[in-house]
N, CA and C atoms of all chains as a GROMACS GRO file, in nm:
protein
  567
    1MET      N    1   1.935  -0.796  -0.912
    1MET     CA    2   1.813  -0.714  -0.910
    1MET      C    3   1.842  -0.582  -0.841
    2VAL      N    4   1.820  -0.479  -0.911
    2VAL     CA    5   1.846  -0.346  -0.856
    2VAL      C    6   1.715  -0.286  -0.803
    3VAL      N    7   1.712  -0.255  -0.674
    3VAL     CA    8   1.593  -0.191  -0.619
    3VAL      C    9   1.612  -0.040  -0.627
    4LEU      N   10   1.519   0.025  -0.695
    4LEU     CA   11   1.530   0.168  -0.717
    4LEU      C   12   1.420   0.243  -0.642
    5GLU      N   13   1.441   0.374  -0.628
    5GLU     CA   14   1.336   0.462  -0.578
    5GLU      C   15   1.224   0.465  -0.683
    6ASN      N   16   1.105   0.502  -0.640
    6ASN     CA   17   0.991   0.500  -0.732
    6ASN      C   18   1.014   0.585  -0.857
    7SER      N   19   1.065   0.707  -0.838
    7SER     CA   20   1.079   0.794  -0.954
    7SER      C   21   1.193   0.747  -1.045
    8ALA      N   22   1.300   0.696  -0.982
    8ALA     CA   23   1.412   0.645  -1.061
    8ALA      C   24   1.371   0.522  -1.141
    9PHE      N   25   1.282   0.443  -1.083
    9PHE     CA   26   1.232   0.325  -1.152
    9PHE      C   27   1.159   0.365  -1.280
   10LEU      N   28   1.074   0.467  -1.269
   10LEU     CA   29   0.997   0.510  -1.386
   10LEU      C   30   1.088   0.568  -1.495
   11THR      N   31   1.192   0.638  -1.453
   11THR     CA   32   1.287   0.691  -1.551
   11THR      C   33   1.357   0.576  -1.623
   12ALA      N   34   1.400   0.477  -1.545
   12ALA     CA   35   1.468   0.362  -1.604
   12ALA      C   36   1.374   0.282  -1.693
   13LEU      N   37   1.247   0.277  -1.652
   13LEU     CA   38   1.147   0.205  -1.730
   13LEU      C   39   1.125   0.273  -1.866
   14THR      N   40   1.120   0.404  -1.863
   14THR     CA   41   1.105   0.480  -1.988
   14THR      C   42   1.220   0.450  -2.083
   15LEU      N   43   1.340   0.447  -2.027
   15LEU     CA   44   1.457   0.415  -2.109
   15LEU      C   45   1.445   0.276  -2.169
   16MET      N   46   1.395   0.182  -2.088
   16MET     CA   47   1.377   0.045  -2.137
   16MET      C   48   1.280   0.042  -2.255
   17TYR      N   49   1.170   0.115  -2.241
   17TYR     CA   50   1.071   0.118  -2.348
   17TYR      C   51   1.130   0.178  -2.476
   18GLN      N   52   1.213   0.278  -2.457
   18GLN     CA   53   1.273   0.340  -2.576
   18GLN      C   54   1.370   0.244  -2.644
   19LYS      N   55   1.440   0.169  -2.563
   19LYS     CA   56   1.535   0.072  -2.616
   19LYS      C   57   1.463  -0.040  -2.690
   20ALA      N   58   1.344  -0.076  -2.640
   20ALA     CA   59   1.270  -0.188  -2.697
   20ALA      C   60   1.195  -0.150  -2.823
   21ARG      N   61   1.206  -0.024  -2.865
   21ARG     CA   62   1.138   0.018  -2.987
   21ARG      C   63   1.195  -0.055  -3.109
   22LEU      N   64   1.322  -0.084  -3.105
   22LEU     CA   65   1.385  -0.149  -3.220
   22LEU      C   66   1.372  -0.300  -3.211
   23GLN      N   67   1.400  -0.354  -3.095
   23GLN     CA   68   1.382  -0.498  -3.076
   23GLN      C   69   1.369  -0.531  -2.928
   24GLY      N   70   1.312  -0.648  -2.903
   24GLY     CA   71   1.296  -0.692  -2.766
   24GLY      C   72   1.162  -0.653  -2.708
   25SER      N   73   1.135  -0.704  -2.588
   25SER     CA   74   1.009  -0.671  -2.523
   25SER      C   75   1.034  -0.637  -2.377
   26VAL      N   76   0.952  -0.548  -2.326
   26VAL     CA   77   0.963  -0.508  -2.186
   26VAL      C   78   0.855  -0.580  -2.107
   27ARG      N   79   0.895  -0.637  -1.996
   27ARG     CA   80   0.802  -0.712  -1.914
   27ARG      C   81   0.792  -0.642  -1.779
   28VAL      N   82   0.674  -0.609  -1.738
   28VAL     CA   83   0.654  -0.545  -1.608
   28VAL      C   84   0.570  -0.638  -1.521
   29THR      N   85   0.619  -0.666  -1.402
   29THR     CA   86   0.548  -0.756  -1.312
   29THR      C   87   0.507  -0.680  -1.186
   30LEU      N   88   0.388  -0.712  -1.141
   30LEU     CA   89   0.335  -0.648  -1.021
   30LEU      C   90   0.294  -0.756  -0.922
   31LYS      N   91   0.340  -0.739  -0.799
   31LYS     CA   92   0.305  -0.839  -0.697
   31LYS      C   93   0.289  -0.772  -0.562
   32ARG      N   94   0.208  -0.836  -0.478
   32ARG     CA   95   0.194  -0.786  -0.342
   32ARG      C   96   0.319  -0.822  -0.264
   33TYR      N   97   0.356  -0.732  -0.172
   33TYR     CA   98   0.479  -0.757  -0.096
   33TYR      C   99   0.451  -0.727   0.051
   34ASP      N  100   0.490  -0.819   0.140
   34ASP     CA  101   0.459  -0.799   0.282
   34ASP      C  102   0.581  -0.756   0.362
   35GLY      N  103   0.687  -0.716   0.294
   35GLY     CA  104   0.804  -0.665   0.365
   35GLY      C  105   0.897  -0.773   0.416
   36ARG      N  106   0.868  -0.897   0.382
   36ARG     CA  107   0.949  -1.009   0.430
   36ARG      C  108   1.081  -1.017   0.354
   37LYS      N  109   1.191  -1.026   0.428
   37LYS     CA  110   1.321  -1.038   0.362
   37LYS      C  111   1.384  -1.173   0.390
   38LYS      N  112   1.325  -1.246   0.482
   38LYS     CA  113   1.377  -1.380   0.516
   38LYS      C  114   1.272  -1.482   0.476
   39PRO      N  115   1.313  -1.608   0.456
   39PRO     CA  116   1.212  -1.709   0.423
   39PRO      C  117   1.114  -1.730   0.538
   40ILE      N  118   1.001  -1.785   0.503
   40ILE     CA  119   0.898  -1.811   0.603
   40ILE      C  120   0.948  -1.921   0.697
   41PRO      N  121   0.955  -1.893   0.830
   41PRO     CA  122   1.004  -1.997   0.921
   41PRO      C  123   0.908  -2.115   0.927
   42ARG      N  124   0.964  -2.232   0.957
   42ARG     CA  125   0.880  -2.352   0.959
   42ARG      C  126   0.771  -2.342   1.064
   43VAL      N  127   0.811  -2.288   1.183
   43VAL     CA  128   0.710  -2.265   1.286
   43VAL      C  129   0.692  -2.114   1.295
   44GLU      N  130   0.577  -2.069   1.256
   44GLU     CA  131   0.549  -1.926   1.258
   44GLU      C  132   0.536  -1.880   1.403
   45PRO      N  133   0.613  -1.779   1.447
   45PRO     CA  134   0.601  -1.731   1.585
   45PRO      C  135   0.459  -1.683   1.614
   46SER      N  136   0.416  -1.706   1.739
   46SER     CA  137   0.276  -1.678   1.772
   46SER      C  138   0.249  -1.527   1.781
   47ASN      N  139   0.356  -1.451   1.820
   47ASN     CA  140   0.334  -1.306   1.832
   47ASN      C  141   0.357  -1.237   1.698
   48LYS      N  142   0.288  -1.290   1.599
   48LYS     CA  143   0.308  -1.240   1.464
   48LYS      C  144   0.241  -1.105   1.447
   49GLU      N  145   0.319  -1.009   1.398
   49GLU     CA  146   0.260  -0.879   1.371
   49GLU      C  147   0.187  -0.882   1.239
   50GLU      N  148   0.089  -0.799   1.231
   50GLU     CA  149   0.018  -0.785   1.104
   50GLU      C  150   0.115  -0.721   1.003
   51PRO      N  151   0.142  -0.788   0.892
   51PRO     CA  152   0.240  -0.731   0.798
   51PRO      C  153   0.186  -0.605   0.731
   52GLU      N  154   0.279  -0.519   0.695
   52GLU     CA  155   0.238  -0.400   0.624
   52GLU      C  156   0.256  -0.426   0.475
   53TYR      N  157   0.147  -0.422   0.403
   53TYR     CA  158   0.154  -0.460   0.263
   53TYR      C  159   0.196  -0.343   0.174
   54SER      N  160   0.272  -0.377   0.072
   54SER     CA  161   0.305  -0.280  -0.031
   54SER      C  162   0.308  -0.357  -0.162
   55CYS      N  163   0.339  -0.288  -0.271
   55CYS     CA  164   0.350  -0.361  -0.398
   55CYS      C  165   0.493  -0.356  -0.445
   56ILE      N  166   0.532  -0.461  -0.511
   56ILE     CA  167   0.664  -0.460  -0.573
   56ILE      C  168   0.646  -0.463  -0.725
   57PHE      N  169   0.717  -0.375  -0.790
   57PHE     CA  170   0.715  -0.368  -0.936
   57PHE      C  171   0.850  -0.413  -0.987
   58ARG      N  172   0.847  -0.500  -1.085
   58ARG     CA  173   0.973  -0.542  -1.145
   58ARG      C  174   0.961  -0.520  -1.295
   59ALA      N  175   1.073  -0.487  -1.356
   59ALA     CA  176   1.070  -0.472  -1.501
   59ALA      C  177   1.196  -0.534  -1.559
   60THR      N  178   1.181  -0.604  -1.671
   60THR     CA  179   1.297  -0.661  -1.737
   60THR      C  180   1.295  -0.630  -1.886
   61LEU      N  181   1.414  -0.610  -1.936
   61LEU     CA  182   1.435  -0.600  -2.081
   61LEU      C  183   1.561  -0.680  -2.109
   62GLY      N  184   1.543  -0.792  -2.176
   62GLY     CA  185   1.658  -0.880  -2.195
   62GLY      C  186   1.710  -0.925  -2.060
   63SER      N  187   1.836  -0.899  -2.032
   63SER     CA  188   1.891  -0.944  -1.905
   63SER      C  189   1.896  -0.833  -1.802
   64LYS      N  190   1.848  -0.715  -1.842
   64LYS     CA  191   1.851  -0.601  -1.749
   64LYS      C  192   1.726  -0.604  -1.662
   65LYS      N  193   1.748  -0.594  -1.530
   65LYS     CA  194   1.633  -0.601  -1.440
   65LYS      C  195   1.634  -0.485  -1.343
   66ILE      N  196   1.517  -0.430  -1.323
   66ILE     CA  197   1.503  -0.326  -1.221
   66ILE      C  198   1.378  -0.357  -1.138
   67SER      N  199   1.372  -0.299  -1.019
   67SER     CA  200   1.254  -0.318  -0.938
   67SER      C  201   1.235  -0.201  -0.843
   68THR      N  202   1.115  -0.190  -0.791
   68THR     CA  203   1.087  -0.087  -0.693
   68THR      C  204   0.976  -0.134  -0.601
   69ILE      N  205   0.980  -0.083  -0.479
   69ILE     CA  206   0.874  -0.117  -0.383
   69ILE      C  207   0.790   0.008  -0.360
   70VAL      N  208   0.661  -0.006  -0.378
   70VAL     CA  209   0.572   0.108  -0.362
   70VAL      C  210   0.490   0.088  -0.236
   71THR      N  211   0.505   0.181  -0.142
   71THR     CA  212   0.430   0.171  -0.017
   71THR      C  213   0.294   0.238  -0.032
   72ALA      N  214   0.206   0.207   0.062
   72ALA     CA  215   0.067   0.254   0.052
   72ALA      C  216   0.056   0.406   0.043
   73ASP      N  217   0.140   0.476   0.118
   73ASP     CA  218   0.126   0.623   0.119
   73ASP      C  219   0.177   0.688  -0.009
   74LEU      N  220   0.260   0.617  -0.084
   74LEU     CA  221   0.311   0.674  -0.208
   74LEU      C  222   0.239   0.621  -0.332
   75LEU      N  223   0.141   0.534  -0.306
   75LEU     CA  224   0.080   0.462  -0.417
   75LEU      C  225   0.011   0.553  -0.519
   76SER      N  226  -0.071   0.646  -0.470
   76SER     CA  227  -0.151   0.723  -0.566
   76SER      C  228  -0.061   0.807  -0.656
   77GLU      N  229   0.046   0.861  -0.598
   77GLU     CA  230   0.139   0.939  -0.679
   77GLU      C  231   0.206   0.851  -0.784
   78PHE      N  232   0.251   0.733  -0.738
   78PHE     CA  233   0.320   0.642  -0.829
   78PHE      C  234   0.226   0.594  -0.939
   79GLN      N  235   0.104   0.564  -0.899
   79GLN     CA  236   0.007   0.511  -0.994
   79GLN      C  237  -0.017   0.610  -1.109
   80THR      N  238  -0.032   0.738  -1.074
   80THR     CA  239  -0.053   0.840  -1.177
   80THR      C  240   0.066   0.846  -1.273
   81ASN      N  241   0.186   0.851  -1.213
   81ASN     CA  242   0.305   0.862  -1.296
   81ASN      C  243   0.328   0.736  -1.379
   82PHE      N  244   0.301   0.622  -1.318
   82PHE     CA  245   0.320   0.495  -1.388
   82PHE      C  246   0.227   0.485  -1.508
   83SER      N  247   0.099   0.519  -1.485
   83SER     CA  248   0.005   0.502  -1.596
   83SER      C  249   0.037   0.599  -1.709
   84SER      N  250   0.085   0.719  -1.676
   84SER     CA  251   0.122   0.808  -1.786
   84SER      C  252   0.247   0.758  -1.858
   85THR      N  253   0.338   0.694  -1.782
   85THR     CA  254   0.458   0.637  -1.845
   85THR      C  255   0.422   0.528  -1.944
   86ILE      N  256   0.337   0.432  -1.900
   86ILE     CA  257   0.307   0.323  -1.991
   86ILE      C  258   0.220   0.370  -2.107
   87ARG      N  259   0.131   0.464  -2.080
   87ARG     CA  260   0.047   0.514  -2.188
   87ARG      C  261   0.128   0.582  -2.297
   88SER      N  262   0.226   0.661  -2.255
   88SER     CA  263   0.302   0.733  -2.356
   88SER      C  264   0.401   0.642  -2.428
   89ASN      N  265   0.438   0.530  -2.363
   89ASN     CA  266   0.537   0.443  -2.427
   89ASN      C  267   0.478   0.326  -2.504
   90MET      N  268   0.358   0.283  -2.464
   90MET     CA  269   0.295   0.174  -2.539
   90MET      C  270   0.210   0.236  -2.649
   91ASP      N  271   0.276   0.301  -2.742
   91ASP     CA  272   0.200   0.370  -2.846
   91ASP      C  273   0.205   0.296  -2.979
   92GLY      N  274   0.248   0.171  -2.974
   92GLY     CA  275   0.252   0.094  -3.098
   92GLY      C  276   0.126   0.014  -3.122
   93LEU      N  277   0.028   0.031  -3.033
   93LEU     CA  278  -0.095  -0.045  -3.049
   93LEU      C  279  -0.184   0.021  -3.154
   94LYS      N  280  -0.271  -0.061  -3.211
   94LYS     CA  281  -0.356  -0.011  -3.320
   94LYS      C  282  -0.476   0.064  -3.266
   95LYS      N  283  -0.517   0.161  -3.342
   95LYS     CA  284  -0.642   0.229  -3.310
   95LYS      C  285  -0.756   0.148  -3.372
   96GLN      N  286  -0.854   0.120  -3.290
   96GLN     CA  287  -0.966   0.041  -3.341
   96GLN      C  288  -1.051   0.129  -3.432
   97LYS      N  289  -1.105   0.067  -3.537
   97LYS     CA  290  -1.189   0.145  -3.627
   97LYS      C  291  -1.327   0.161  -3.565
   98LYS      N  292  -1.377   0.283  -3.572
   98LYS     CA  293  -1.506   0.313  -3.509
   98LYS      C  294  -1.620   0.238  -3.577
   99SER      N  295  -1.613   0.229  -3.710
   99SER     CA  296  -1.725   0.173  -3.786
   99SER      C  297  -1.754   0.029  -3.745
  100LYS      N  298  -1.650  -0.041  -3.713
  100LYS     CA  299  -1.665  -0.182  -3.674
  100LYS      C  300  -1.752  -0.193  -3.549
  101GLY      N  301  -1.724  -0.107  -3.454
  101GLY     CA  302  -1.799  -0.108  -3.329
  101GLY      C  303  -1.946  -0.072  -3.352
  102LYS      N  304  -1.966   0.024  -3.444
  102LYS     CA  305  -2.102   0.068  -3.473
  102LYS      C  306  -2.184  -0.045  -3.533
  103ARG      N  307  -2.118  -0.111  -3.630
  103ARG     CA  308  -2.187  -0.219  -3.698
  103ARG      C  309  -2.226  -0.328  -3.597
  104LYS      N  310  -2.134  -0.350  -3.508
  104LYS     CA  311  -2.154  -0.454  -3.406
  104LYS      C  312  -2.273  -0.419  -3.318
  105SER      N  313  -2.278  -0.292  -3.276
  105SER     CA  314  -2.385  -0.253  -3.185
  105SER      C  315  -2.520  -0.256  -3.256
  106LYS      N  316  -2.516  -0.225  -3.387
  106LYS     CA  317  -2.639  -0.231  -3.466
  106LYS      C  318  -2.689  -0.374  -3.474
  107ALA      N  319  -2.594  -0.463  -3.500
  107ALA     CA  320  -2.628  -0.605  -3.509
  107ALA      C  321  -2.686  -0.654  -3.377
  108MET      N  322  -2.629  -0.605  -3.270
  108MET     CA  323  -2.676  -0.644  -3.138
  108MET      C  324  -2.820  -0.595  -3.117
  109ALA      N  325  -2.848  -0.473  -3.166
  109ALA     CA  326  -2.978  -0.412  -3.144
  109ALA      C  327  -3.088  -0.486  -3.217
  110THR      N  328  -3.054  -0.539  -3.336
  110THR     CA  329  -3.157  -0.605  -3.416
  110THR      C  330  -3.189  -0.744  -3.364
  111GLN      N  331  -3.099  -0.796  -3.283
  111GLN     CA  332  -3.120  -0.933  -3.235
  111GLN      C  333  -3.240  -0.943  -3.141
  112MET      N  334  -0.069  -2.270  -2.283
  112MET     CA  335  -0.186  -2.202  -2.221
  112MET      C  336  -0.250  -2.110  -2.322
  113THR      N  337  -0.377  -2.116  -2.328
  113THR     CA  338  -0.448  -2.035  -2.428
  113THR      C  339  -0.480  -1.895  -2.374
  114PHE      N  340  -0.509  -1.807  -2.467
  114PHE     CA  341  -0.546  -1.672  -2.429
  114PHE      C  342  -0.696  -1.664  -2.405
  115ILE      N  343  -0.733  -1.583  -2.307
  115ILE     CA  344  -0.875  -1.557  -2.285
  115ILE      C  345  -0.918  -1.452  -2.385
  116LYS      N  346  -1.028  -1.477  -2.452
  116LYS     CA  347  -1.066  -1.388  -2.563
  116LYS      C  348  -1.128  -1.258  -2.516
  117SER      N  349  -1.214  -1.267  -2.417
  117SER     CA  350  -1.282  -1.142  -2.379
  117SER      C  351  -1.218  -1.082  -2.254
  118TRP      N  352  -1.207  -0.951  -2.255
  118TRP     CA  353  -1.145  -0.880  -2.144
  118TRP      C  354  -1.224  -0.901  -2.015
  119GLU      N  355  -1.356  -0.900  -2.025
  119GLU     CA  356  -1.440  -0.915  -1.906
  119GLU      C  357  -1.411  -1.048  -1.836
  120ASP      N  358  -1.398  -1.152  -1.916
  120ASP     CA  359  -1.369  -1.284  -1.858
  120ASP      C  360  -1.235  -1.285  -1.788
  121PHE      N  361  -1.138  -1.223  -1.852
  121PHE     CA  362  -1.003  -1.217  -1.794
  121PHE      C  363  -1.007  -1.142  -1.661
  122GLU      N  364  -1.074  -1.029  -1.661
  122GLU     CA  365  -1.080  -0.945  -1.542
  122GLU      C  366  -1.147  -1.019  -1.427
  123LYS      N  367  -1.257  -1.085  -1.459
  123LYS     CA  368  -1.332  -1.157  -1.355
  123LYS      C  369  -1.249  -1.271  -1.298
  124ALA      N  370  -1.188  -1.348  -1.387
  124ALA     CA  371  -1.108  -1.462  -1.344
  124ALA      C  372  -0.988  -1.418  -1.262
  125ALA      N  373  -0.927  -1.305  -1.303
  125ALA     CA  374  -0.811  -1.254  -1.232
  125ALA      C  375  -0.849  -1.209  -1.091
  126GLU      N  376  -0.963  -1.146  -1.081
  126GLU     CA  377  -1.010  -1.099  -0.951
  126GLU      C  378  -1.032  -1.216  -0.857
  127LYS      N  379  -1.092  -1.319  -0.911
  127LYS     CA  380  -1.121  -1.439  -0.831
  127LYS      C  381  -0.991  -1.503  -0.784
  128LEU      N  382  -0.896  -1.509  -0.875
  128LEU     CA  383  -0.768  -1.572  -0.844
  128LEU      C  384  -0.693  -1.492  -0.738
  129TYR      N  385  -0.701  -1.361  -0.750
  129TYR     CA  386  -0.633  -1.274  -0.654
  129TYR      C  387  -0.692  -1.292  -0.515
  130LEU      N  388  -0.824  -1.292  -0.508
  130LEU     CA  389  -0.891  -1.300  -0.378
  130LEU      C  390  -0.866  -1.436  -0.312
  131ALA      N  391  -0.844  -1.538  -0.391
  131ALA     CA  392  -0.819  -1.671  -0.335
  131ALA      C  393  -0.686  -1.674  -0.261
  132ASN      N  394  -0.586  -1.606  -0.313
  132ASN     CA  395  -0.456  -1.606  -0.247
  132ASN      C  396  -0.376  -1.482  -0.287
  133PRO      N  397  -0.401  -1.369  -0.218
  133PRO     CA  398  -0.340  -1.242  -0.261
  133PRO      C  399  -0.187  -1.242  -0.260
  134MET      N  400  -0.127  -1.318  -0.170
  134MET     CA  401   0.019  -1.315  -0.160
  134MET      C  402   0.087  -1.393  -0.271
  135LYS      N  403   0.014  -1.478  -0.335
  135LYS     CA  404   0.078  -1.570  -0.429
  135LYS      C  405   0.073  -1.523  -0.574
  136VAL      N  406  -0.024  -1.445  -0.606
  136VAL     CA  407  -0.043  -1.411  -0.747
  136VAL      C  408   0.052  -1.300  -0.792
  137ARG      N  409   0.084  -1.307  -0.919
  137ARG     CA  410   0.158  -1.198  -0.980
  137ARG      C  411   0.095  -1.165  -1.115
  138TYR      N  412   0.116  -1.040  -1.150
  138TYR     CA  413   0.057  -0.992  -1.274
  138TYR      C  414   0.169  -0.939  -1.362
  139THR      N  415   0.175  -0.987  -1.483
  139THR     CA  416   0.282  -0.945  -1.572
  139THR      C  417   0.224  -0.890  -1.700
  140MET      N  418   0.284  -0.782  -1.747
  140MET     CA  419   0.246  -0.740  -1.881
  140MET      C  420   0.370  -0.725  -1.967
  141LYS      N  421   0.360  -0.784  -2.082
  141LYS     CA  422   0.473  -0.781  -2.173
  141LYS      C  423   0.436  -0.699  -2.294
  142TYR      N  424   0.518  -0.600  -2.322
  142TYR     CA  425   0.490  -0.514  -2.435
  142TYR      C  426   0.598  -0.530  -2.539
  143ARG      N  427   0.555  -0.558  -2.660
  143ARG     CA  428   0.649  -0.567  -2.772
  143ARG      C  429   0.614  -0.459  -2.872
  144HIS      N  430   0.700  -0.362  -2.881
  144HIS     CA  431   0.674  -0.253  -2.974
  144HIS      C  432   0.683  -0.301  -3.118
  145VAL      N  433   0.776  -0.392  -3.142
  145VAL     CA  434   0.799  -0.442  -3.278
  145VAL      C  435   0.671  -0.506  -3.335
  146ASP      N  436   0.602  -0.584  -3.249
  146ASP     CA  437   0.478  -0.648  -3.293
  146ASP      C  438   0.355  -0.563  -3.265
  147GLY      N  439   0.374  -0.458  -3.187
  147GLY     CA  440   0.260  -0.377  -3.147
  147GLY      C  441   0.160  -0.456  -3.066
  148ALA      N  442   0.212  -0.536  -2.974
  148ALA     CA  443   0.123  -0.624  -2.898
  148ALA      C  444   0.152  -0.617  -2.750
  149LEU      N  445   0.047  -0.632  -2.673
  149LEU     CA  446   0.058  -0.631  -2.528
  149LEU      C  447  -0.002  -0.761  -2.475
  150VAL      N  448   0.076  -0.834  -2.398
  150VAL     CA  449   0.028  -0.961  -2.344
  150VAL      C  450   0.022  -0.951  -2.192
  151LEU      N  451  -0.095  -0.978  -2.138
  151LEU     CA  452  -0.111  -0.975  -1.993
  151LEU      C  453  -0.115  -1.117  -1.939
  152LYS      N  454  -0.057  -1.132  -1.824
  152LYS     CA  455  -0.056  -1.265  -1.764
  152LYS      C  456  -0.084  -1.251  -1.616
  153PHE      N  457  -0.168  -1.338  -1.566
  153PHE     CA  458  -0.204  -1.333  -1.425
  153PHE      C  459  -0.197  -1.476  -1.373
  154THR      N  460  -0.109  -1.501  -1.279
  154THR     CA  461  -0.092  -1.640  -1.239
  154THR      C  462  -0.060  -1.656  -1.091
  155ASP      N  463  -0.097  -1.772  -1.037
  155ASP     CA  464  -0.056  -1.807  -0.900
  155ASP      C  465   0.029  -1.934  -0.904
  156ASP      N  466   0.089  -1.962  -1.017
  156ASP     CA  467   0.175  -2.078  -1.039
  156ASP      C  468   0.098  -2.209  -1.052
  157ALA      N  469  -0.034  -2.203  -1.039
  157ALA     CA  470  -0.113  -2.323  -1.063
  157ALA      C  471  -0.209  -2.294  -1.178
  158VAL      N  472  -0.272  -2.180  -1.168
  158VAL     CA  473  -0.363  -2.136  -1.274
  158VAL      C  474  -0.295  -2.020  -1.346
  159CYS      N  475  -0.310  -2.017  -1.476
  159CYS     CA  476  -0.247  -1.909  -1.552
  159CYS      C  477  -0.350  -1.849  -1.647
  160LEU      N  478  -0.370  -1.719  -1.633
  160LEU     CA  479  -0.464  -1.650  -1.720
  160LEU      C  480  -0.386  -1.558  -1.812
  161GLN      N  481  -0.421  -1.560  -1.939
  161GLN     CA  482  -0.350  -1.473  -2.032
  161GLN      C  483  -0.446  -1.399  -2.122
  162TYR      N  484  -0.408  -1.280  -2.157
  162TYR     CA  485  -0.490  -1.198  -2.245
  162TYR      C  486  -0.397  -1.122  -2.338
  163ARG      N  487  -0.431  -1.122  -2.465
  163ARG     CA  488  -0.343  -1.054  -2.560
  163ARG      C  489  -0.423  -0.949  -2.634
  164THR      N  490  -0.361  -0.835  -2.653
  164THR     CA  491  -0.432  -0.730  -2.727
  164THR      C  492  -0.336  -0.654  -2.819
  165GLU      N  493  -0.394  -0.600  -2.925
  165GLU     CA  494  -0.316  -0.513  -3.014
  165GLU      C  495  -0.388  -0.380  -3.028
  166VAL      N  496  -0.489  -0.362  -2.946
  166VAL     CA  497  -0.576  -0.246  -2.964
  166VAL      C  498  -0.551  -0.142  -2.857
  167GLN      N  499  -0.538  -0.018  -2.902
  167GLN     CA  500  -0.510   0.093  -2.812
  167GLN      C  501  -0.618   0.112  -2.705
  168GLN      N  502  -0.743   0.092  -2.747
  168GLN     CA  503  -0.855   0.118  -2.656
  168GLN      C  504  -0.852   0.028  -2.531
  169ASP      N  505  -0.788  -0.085  -2.540
  169ASP     CA  506  -0.780  -0.175  -2.426
  169ASP      C  507  -0.694  -0.117  -2.313
  170MET      N  508  -0.607  -0.025  -2.348
  170MET     CA  509  -0.519   0.035  -2.249
  170MET      C  510  -0.597   0.097  -2.134
  171LYS      N  511  -0.708   0.157  -2.168
  171LYS     CA  512  -0.791   0.223  -2.068
  171LYS      C  513  -0.839   0.124  -1.964
  172LYS      N  514  -0.889   0.011  -2.014
  172LYS     CA  515  -0.941  -0.093  -1.924
  172LYS      C  516  -0.829  -0.152  -1.841
  173ILE      N  517  -0.714  -0.173  -1.906
  173ILE     CA  518  -0.601  -0.233  -1.838
  173ILE      C  519  -0.552  -0.140  -1.727
  174ASP      N  520  -0.552  -0.012  -1.758
  174ASP     CA  521  -0.508   0.088  -1.662
  174ASP      C  522  -0.599   0.086  -1.539
  175ARG      N  523  -0.727   0.081  -1.565
  175ARG     CA  524  -0.824   0.079  -1.456
  175ARG      C  525  -0.805  -0.046  -1.370
  176PHE      N  526  -0.786  -0.157  -1.438
  176PHE     CA  527  -0.766  -0.286  -1.370
  176PHE      C  528  -0.641  -0.283  -1.282
  177MET      N  529  -0.534  -0.225  -1.335
  177MET     CA  530  -0.408  -0.219  -1.260
  177MET      C  531  -0.419  -0.129  -1.138
  178THR      N  532  -0.488  -0.016  -1.155
  178THR     CA  533  -0.508   0.075  -1.043
  178THR      C  534  -0.581   0.003  -0.930
  179ASN      N  535  -0.686  -0.065  -0.970
  179ASN     CA  536  -0.764  -0.143  -0.877
  179ASN      C  537  -0.679  -0.244  -0.803
  180LEU      N  538  -0.599  -0.314  -0.880
  180LEU     CA  539  -0.514  -0.420  -0.827
  180LEU      C  540  -0.412  -0.364  -0.727
  181MET      N  541  -0.352  -0.252  -0.762
  181MET     CA  542  -0.253  -0.190  -0.673
  181MET      C  543  -0.318  -0.151  -0.541
  182ARG      N  544  -0.436  -0.092  -0.550
  182ARG     CA  545  -0.508  -0.049  -0.428
  182ARG      C  546  -0.531  -0.169  -0.339
  183HIS      N  547  -0.576  -0.278  -0.399
  183HIS     CA  548  -0.604  -0.400  -0.322
  183HIS      C  549  -0.479  -0.451  -0.255
  184MET      N  550  -0.369  -0.443  -0.327
  184MET     CA  551  -0.244  -0.501  -0.277
  184MET      C  552  -0.192  -0.428  -0.155
  185VAL      N  553  -0.203  -0.295  -0.154
  185VAL     CA  554  -0.149  -0.222  -0.040
  185VAL      C  555  -0.246  -0.215   0.078
  186SER      N  556  -0.373  -0.241   0.053
  186SER     CA  557  -0.467  -0.236   0.164
  186SER      C  558  -0.438  -0.352   0.259
  187SER      N  559  -0.467  -0.330   0.387
  187SER     CA  560  -0.420  -0.426   0.488
  187SER      C  561  -0.509  -0.549   0.499
  188ASP      N  562  -0.632  -0.540   0.448
  188ASP     CA  563  -0.718  -0.658   0.463
  188ASP      C  564  -0.677  -0.770   0.370
  189LYS      N  565  -0.707  -0.888   0.410
  189LYS     CA  566  -0.665  -1.009   0.338
  189LYS      C  567  -0.730  -1.020   0.202
   0.00000   0.00000   0.00000
């Protein structure tokens, strides 16, 4: 597992999406992370500090794996860049037909 | 595991699951360009919620949901 800087992660993620255009699927996982690098001790010490939470992002394509840790102060910047990355790369989805929605809402109104 | 049909149900169930144990849950999205499909998964290893979409308009909702989720994750409260 390669831990990357936030911006390097997004660049690598974009490359993954481009590679997956022909075949394969990209999986992105998001999880809360408390900064723990060691397993949880059996007896938790009493002078436990309040952990500082961040998020960990992982992405896989086939056997290639990348990850990044996003801290609270960098979150809003990362979030903006991340959402534009996925929006521009997940462009194989279908556009919904407007008429269908209209018909549906009409049907709802008559009920 | 079956897919949840409505986005609202998925969102609500995911929120509930997250609040029950924030450290345990993970959220995965799998995108297949070849099939033009996006599969979301939200699990704490006991309960598994899945949602599948092929529609572009869902991206907006998913984006909002993810932003929300990230904010919750970095905030210090339990």
